[in-house]
Backbone and ligand atoms as CSV (ligand in chain L), in Angstrom:
chain,resi,resn,atom,element,x,y,z
A,1,MET,N,N,76.610,67.195,152.618
A,1,MET,CA,C,75.996,68.355,152.311
A,1,MET,C,C,75.991,68.607,150.757
A,2,PRO,N,N,74.827,68.774,150.128
A,2,PRO,CA,C,75.147,69.053,148.533
A,2,PRO,C,C,75.463,70.435,148.246
A,3,PHE,N,N,75.990,70.718,147.097
A,3,PHE,CA,C,76.328,72.130,146.706
A,3,PHE,C,C,75.494,72.554,145.588
A,4,CYS,N,N,74.902,73.856,145.471
A,4,CYS,CA,C,74.360,74.433,144.481
A,4,CYS,C,C,75.211,74.249,143.200
A,5,PRO,N,N,74.524,73.529,142.167
A,5,PRO,CA,C,75.449,73.390,141.025
A,5,PRO,C,C,75.847,74.666,140.091
A,6,TYR,N,N,75.233,75.786,140.560
A,6,TYR,CA,C,75.619,77.004,139.765
A,6,TYR,C,C,76.662,77.660,140.492
A,7,CYS,N,N,76.411,78.175,141.759
A,7,CYS,CA,C,77.399,78.879,142.546
A,7,CYS,C,C,78.179,78.111,143.622
A,8,LYS,N,N,77.817,76.895,143.685
A,8,LYS,CA,C,78.832,75.983,144.427
A,8,LYS,C,C,78.558,76.365,145.929
A,9,LYS,N,N,77.580,77.052,146.315
A,9,LYS,CA,C,77.372,77.299,147.775
A,9,LYS,C,C,76.746,76.075,148.427
A,10,LYS,N,N,77.027,75.808,149.712
A,10,LYS,CA,C,76.296,74.686,150.307
A,10,LYS,C,C,74.835,74.986,150.453
A,11,ILE,N,N,74.026,74.029,150.093
A,11,ILE,CA,C,72.685,73.935,150.252
A,11,ILE,C,C,72.191,72.710,151.116
A,12,THR,N,N,70.844,72.932,151.473
A,12,THR,CA,C,70.157,71.799,152.190
A,12,THR,C,C,69.739,70.580,151.371
A,13,MET,N,N,69.830,69.484,151.771
A,13,MET,CA,C,69.212,68.248,151.094
A,13,MET,C,C,68.109,68.401,150.302
A,14,SER,N,N,67.139,69.176,150.795
A,14,SER,CA,C,65.830,69.167,150.101
A,14,SER,C,C,65.770,70.004,148.826
A,15,LYS,N,N,66.897,70.899,148.719
A,15,LYS,CA,C,66.865,71.826,147.561
A,15,LYS,C,C,67.836,71.361,146.477
A,16,ALA,N,N,67.711,71.701,145.134
A,16,ALA,CA,C,68.604,71.270,144.186
A,16,ALA,C,C,69.547,72.687,143.945
A,17,PHE,N,N,68.924,73.720,144.126
A,17,PHE,CA,C,69.584,74.972,144.051
A,17,PHE,C,C,69.516,75.934,145.155
A,18,CYS,N,N,70.438,76.797,145.339
A,18,CYS,CA,C,70.284,77.731,146.583
A,18,CYS,C,C,69.267,78.814,146.400
A,19,SER,N,N,69.016,79.109,145.058
A,19,SER,CA,C,67.993,80.245,144.731
A,19,SER,C,C,67.427,80.091,143.317
A,20,ASP,N,N,66.245,80.633,143.067
A,20,ASP,CA,C,65.510,80.536,141.773
A,20,ASP,C,C,66.481,81.283,140.693
A,21,ASP,N,N,67.303,82.346,141.193
A,21,ASP,CA,C,68.177,82.880,140.183
A,21,ASP,C,C,69.221,81.849,139.556
A,22,CYS,N,N,69.839,81.121,140.720
A,22,CYS,CA,C,70.776,80.001,140.289
A,22,CYS,C,C,70.217,79.025,139.463
A,23,LYS,N,N,68.945,78.677,139.515
A,23,LYS,CA,C,68.475,77.687,138.961
A,23,LYS,C,C,68.241,78.119,137.498
A,24,GLU,N,N,67.798,79.307,137.384
A,24,GLU,CA,C,67.426,80.011,136.034
A,24,GLU,C,C,68.945,80.142,135.227
A,25,ASN,N,N,69.934,80.500,136.198
A,25,ASN,CA,C,71.204,80.806,135.377
A,25,ASN,C,C,71.786,79.629,135.057
A,26,TYR,N,N,71.594,78.490,135.671
A,26,TYR,CA,C,72.298,77.164,135.428
A,26,TYR,C,C,71.705,76.587,134.088
A,27,PHE,N,N,70.217,76.652,134.020
A,27,PHE,CA,C,69.749,76.006,132.826
A,27,PHE,C,C,69.824,76.791,131.605
A,28,HIS,N,N,70.124,78.116,131.865
A,28,HIS,CA,C,70.289,79.148,130.739
A,28,HIS,C,C,71.712,78.770,130.215
A,29,LEU,N,N,72.831,78.709,131.299
A,29,LEU,CA,C,74.023,78.487,130.862
A,29,LEU,C,C,74.217,77.174,129.950
A,30,VAL,N,N,73.569,76.083,130.405
A,30,VAL,CA,C,73.487,74.728,129.919
A,30,VAL,C,C,72.925,74.853,128.438
A,31,SER,N,N,71.923,75.666,128.255
A,31,SER,CA,C,71.303,75.821,126.959
A,31,SER,C,C,72.050,76.589,126.015
A,32,ILE,N,N,72.985,77.360,126.514
A,32,ILE,CA,C,73.890,78.191,125.485
A,32,ILE,C,C,74.783,77.403,124.641
A,33,GLN,N,N,74.771,77.505,123.396
A,33,GLN,CA,C,75.485,76.727,122.490
A,33,GLN,C,C,76.476,77.893,121.806
A,34,VAL,N,N,77.831,77.573,121.858
A,34,VAL,CA,C,78.773,78.568,121.064
A,34,VAL,C,C,79.480,77.546,119.935
A,35,PRO,N,N,79.035,77.947,118.854
A,35,PRO,CA,C,79.645,77.011,117.692
A,35,PRO,C,C,81.220,77.391,117.573
A,36,LYS,N,N,81.895,76.381,117.347
A,36,LYS,CA,C,83.398,76.463,117.184
A,36,LYS,C,C,83.660,77.661,116.170
A,37,PRO,N,N,83.137,77.630,114.991
A,37,PRO,CA,C,83.512,78.621,113.996
A,37,PRO,C,C,83.305,80.159,114.561
A,38,PHE,N,N,82.221,80.374,115.624
A,38,PHE,CA,C,82.051,81.706,115.991
A,38,PHE,C,C,83.279,81.980,116.942
A,39,ILE,N,N,83.595,80.990,117.845
A,39,ILE,CA,C,84.752,81.227,118.834
A,39,ILE,C,C,86.070,81.513,117.850
A,40,SER,N,N,86.331,80.669,116.773
A,40,SER,CA,C,87.569,80.945,116.149
A,40,SER,C,C,87.665,82.267,115.532
A,41,ARG,N,N,86.393,82.522,114.946
A,41,ARG,CA,C,86.271,83.933,114.225
A,41,ARG,C,C,86.563,85.005,115.202
A,42,LEU,N,N,85.943,84.918,116.379
A,42,LEU,CA,C,86.098,85.899,117.447
A,42,LEU,C,C,87.537,86.182,117.803
A,43,TYR,N,N,88.259,85.030,118.050
A,43,TYR,CA,C,89.690,85.216,118.429
A,43,TYR,C,C,90.785,85.291,117.262
A,44,THR,N,N,90.424,85.074,116.008
A,44,THR,CA,C,91.241,85.258,114.907
A,44,THR,C,C,91.181,86.432,114.240
A,45,PHE,N,N,89.958,86.957,114.013
A,45,PHE,CA,C,89.853,88.148,113.210
A,45,PHE,C,C,89.481,89.381,114.133
A,46,HIS,N,N,89.032,89.274,115.310
A,46,HIS,CA,C,88.647,90.533,116.067
A,46,HIS,C,C,89.540,90.980,117.197
A,47,ASN,N,N,89.712,92.119,117.301
A,47,ASN,CA,C,90.616,92.661,118.629
A,47,ASN,C,C,89.544,92.489,119.778
A,48,GLU,N,N,89.949,92.857,121.010
A,48,GLU,CA,C,89.189,92.892,122.168
A,48,GLU,C,C,87.909,93.636,122.050
A,49,SER,N,N,87.936,94.730,121.495
A,49,SER,CA,C,86.702,95.530,121.601
A,49,SER,C,C,85.634,95.061,120.563
A,50,GLU,N,N,86.245,94.679,119.371
A,50,GLU,CA,C,85.449,93.926,118.349
A,50,GLU,C,C,84.783,92.738,118.692
A,51,ARG,N,N,85.492,92.030,119.568
A,51,ARG,CA,C,85.041,90.742,120.198
A,51,ARG,C,C,83.819,90.886,121.109
A,52,GLU,N,N,84.006,92.086,121.969
A,52,GLU,CA,C,82.818,92.381,122.732
A,52,GLU,C,C,81.588,92.822,122.041
A,53,ILE,N,N,81.777,93.487,121.045
A,53,ILE,CA,C,80.553,93.890,120.129
A,53,ILE,C,C,80.067,92.547,119.510
A,54,GLU,N,N,80.836,91.770,118.860
A,54,GLU,CA,C,80.306,90.399,118.329
A,54,GLU,C,C,79.442,89.623,119.489
A,55,ILE,N,N,80.151,89.655,120.577
A,55,ILE,CA,C,79.449,88.830,121.747
A,55,ILE,C,C,77.971,89.391,122.025
A,56,ILE,N,N,77.969,90.735,122.303
A,56,ILE,CA,C,76.666,91.376,122.477
A,56,ILE,C,C,75.656,91.220,121.473
A,57,LYS,N,N,76.124,91.380,120.143
A,57,LYS,CA,C,75.242,90.968,119.017
A,57,LYS,C,C,74.652,89.547,119.095
A,58,TYR,N,N,75.509,88.583,119.508
A,58,TYR,CA,C,75.163,87.229,119.441
A,58,TYR,C,C,74.221,86.908,120.379
A,59,SER,N,N,74.514,87.490,121.711
A,59,SER,CA,C,73.455,87.408,122.725
A,59,SER,C,C,72.000,87.967,122.613
A,60,LYS,N,N,72.079,89.126,121.810
A,60,LYS,CA,C,70.759,89.587,121.463
A,60,LYS,C,C,70.042,88.787,120.323
A,61,LEU,N,N,70.799,88.378,119.492
A,61,LEU,CA,C,70.289,87.560,118.235
A,61,LEU,C,C,69.572,86.224,118.859
A,62,HIS,N,N,70.278,85.660,119.746
A,62,HIS,CA,C,69.856,84.430,120.377
A,62,HIS,C,C,69.166,84.487,121.689
A,63,ASN,N,N,68.838,85.683,122.048
A,63,ASN,CA,C,68.198,85.921,123.316
A,63,ASN,C,C,68.815,85.389,124.558
A,64,MET,N,N,70.167,85.390,124.667
A,64,MET,CA,C,70.861,84.927,125.903
A,64,MET,C,C,71.446,85.987,126.784
A,65,LYS,N,N,71.475,85.653,127.944
A,65,LYS,CA,C,72.035,86.718,129.055
A,65,LYS,C,C,73.617,86.852,128.598
A,66,LEU,N,N,73.813,88.143,128.516
A,66,LEU,CA,C,75.306,88.375,128.123
A,66,LEU,C,C,76.352,88.057,128.967
A,67,ASP,N,N,76.116,88.113,130.310
A,67,ASP,CA,C,77.287,87.697,131.235
A,67,ASP,C,C,77.483,86.015,131.177
A,68,LEU,N,N,76.409,85.459,130.914
A,68,LEU,CA,C,76.471,83.889,130.712
A,68,LEU,C,C,76.941,83.483,129.385
A,69,LEU,N,N,76.689,84.289,128.446
A,69,LEU,CA,C,77.381,84.034,127.076
A,69,LEU,C,C,78.795,84.208,127.188
A,70,ARG,N,N,79.271,85.276,127.700
A,70,ARG,CA,C,80.641,85.674,127.896
A,70,ARG,C,C,81.461,84.503,128.611
A,71,LYS,N,N,80.828,84.204,129.853
A,71,LYS,CA,C,81.546,83.020,130.368
A,71,LYS,C,C,81.657,81.816,129.591
A,72,LYS,N,N,80.550,81.310,128.713
A,72,LYS,CA,C,80.628,80.317,127.910
A,72,LYS,C,C,81.779,80.358,126.750
A,73,VAL,N,N,81.727,81.657,126.100
A,73,VAL,CA,C,82.794,82.031,125.112
A,73,VAL,C,C,84.018,81.702,125.597
A,74,TYR,N,N,84.441,82.315,126.911
A,74,TYR,CA,C,85.640,82.258,127.611
A,74,TYR,C,C,86.178,80.961,127.969
A,75,SER,N,N,85.192,79.987,128.333
A,75,SER,CA,C,85.516,78.491,128.713
A,75,SER,C,C,85.698,77.718,127.307
A,76,ALA,N,N,84.895,78.069,126.227
A,76,ALA,CA,C,85.133,77.479,124.834
A,76,ALA,C,C,86.447,77.711,124.304
A,77,ALA,N,N,86.641,79.184,124.445
A,77,ALA,CA,C,88.027,79.571,123.784
A,77,ALA,C,C,89.212,79.007,124.592
A,78,THR,N,N,89.044,78.869,126.050
A,78,THR,CA,C,90.191,78.437,126.588
A,78,THR,C,C,90.487,76.873,126.326
A,79,LYS,N,N,89.326,76.116,126.177
A,79,LYS,CA,C,89.420,74.765,125.854
A,79,LYS,C,C,89.882,74.668,124.301
A,80,ALA,N,N,89.552,75.533,123.436
A,80,ALA,CA,C,90.212,75.387,122.139
A,80,ALA,C,C,91.469,75.928,121.965
A,81,GLY,N,N,92.050,76.494,123.074
A,81,GLY,CA,C,93.450,76.913,123.007
A,81,GLY,C,C,93.637,78.230,122.608
A,82,PHE,N,N,92.542,79.203,122.464
A,82,PHE,CA,C,92.698,80.514,122.128
A,82,PHE,C,C,93.127,81.541,123.208
A,83,ILE,N,N,92.865,81.004,124.317
A,83,ILE,CA,C,93.213,81.572,125.639
A,83,ILE,C,C,94.193,80.694,126.293
A,84,ASP,N,N,95.198,81.114,126.561
A,84,ASP,CA,C,96.355,80.228,127.268
A,84,ASP,C,C,96.153,80.549,128.859
A,85,GLY,N,N,95.472,79.619,129.621
A,85,GLY,CA,C,95.340,80.090,130.870
A,85,GLY,C,C,96.599,80.266,131.856
A,86,VAL,N,N,97.625,79.628,131.463
A,86,VAL,CA,C,99.049,79.601,132.056
A,86,VAL,C,C,99.512,81.015,131.917
A,87,SER,N,N,99.552,81.358,130.653
A,87,SER,CA,C,100.339,82.701,130.290
A,87,SER,C,C,99.446,83.796,130.782
A,88,ASN,N,N,98.133,83.768,130.863
A,88,ASN,CA,C,97.277,84.710,131.491
A,88,ASN,C,C,97.629,84.983,132.836
A,89,LYS,N,N,97.748,83.895,133.537
A,89,LYS,CA,C,98.209,84.069,135.150
A,89,LYS,C,C,99.447,84.762,135.165
A,90,ASN,N,N,100.432,84.365,134.430
A,90,ASN,CA,C,101.852,85.004,134.350
A,90,ASN,C,C,101.683,86.578,134.114
A,91,THR,N,N,100.862,86.788,133.142
A,91,THR,CA,C,100.581,88.323,132.814
A,91,THR,C,C,100.076,89.208,133.953
A,92,SER,N,N,98.978,88.502,134.628
A,92,SER,CA,C,98.488,89.283,135.744
A,92,SER,C,C,99.427,89.548,136.876
A,93,LEU,N,N,100.232,88.294,136.909
A,93,LEU,CA,C,101.233,88.318,138.253
A,93,LEU,C,C,102.282,89.483,137.829
A,94,GLN,N,N,102.794,89.506,136.637
A,94,GLN,CA,C,103.739,90.636,136.257
A,94,GLN,C,C,103.157,92.012,136.575
A,95,SER,N,N,101.892,92.241,136.164
A,95,SER,CA,C,101.388,93.535,136.222
A,95,SER,C,C,101.002,93.872,137.687
A,96,THR,N,N,100.944,92.892,138.601
A,96,THR,CA,C,100.879,93.147,139.966
A,96,THR,C,C,102.128,93.785,140.391
A,97,TYR,N,N,103.216,93.270,140.169
A,97,TYR,CA,C,104.440,93.639,140.597
A,97,TYR,C,C,104.849,95.000,139.851
A,98,GLY,N,N,104.543,94.867,138.576
A,98,GLY,CA,C,104.879,96.175,137.797
A,98,GLY,C,C,104.040,97.397,138.367
A,99,GLY,N,N,102.907,97.216,138.886
A,99,GLY,CA,C,102.160,98.251,139.427
A,99,GLY,C,C,101.216,98.607,138.322
L,1,ZN,ZN,ZN,73.383,78.987,143.949
């Protein structure tokens, strides 16, 4: 059984995506380019709320879907080492226990 490349749901052999939305989002996500200097500026000079504003501005400027751009920024920042996936997990674990 093949999977939808966007949401990873199982789909029938005759389909490439489970829905038109997934197809649209998939190609939109592929087309989004986030330059490294943009990522490093976001994570070096901006705090969380400023970062959010910059991402919104960028998505409007380049006519991108905000949630998809966010996804892309997050994965690019993780790859570039600005977000440490391991320590993030630890933090969320601690906050679970801390209430
Ligand atoms: Zn899908």
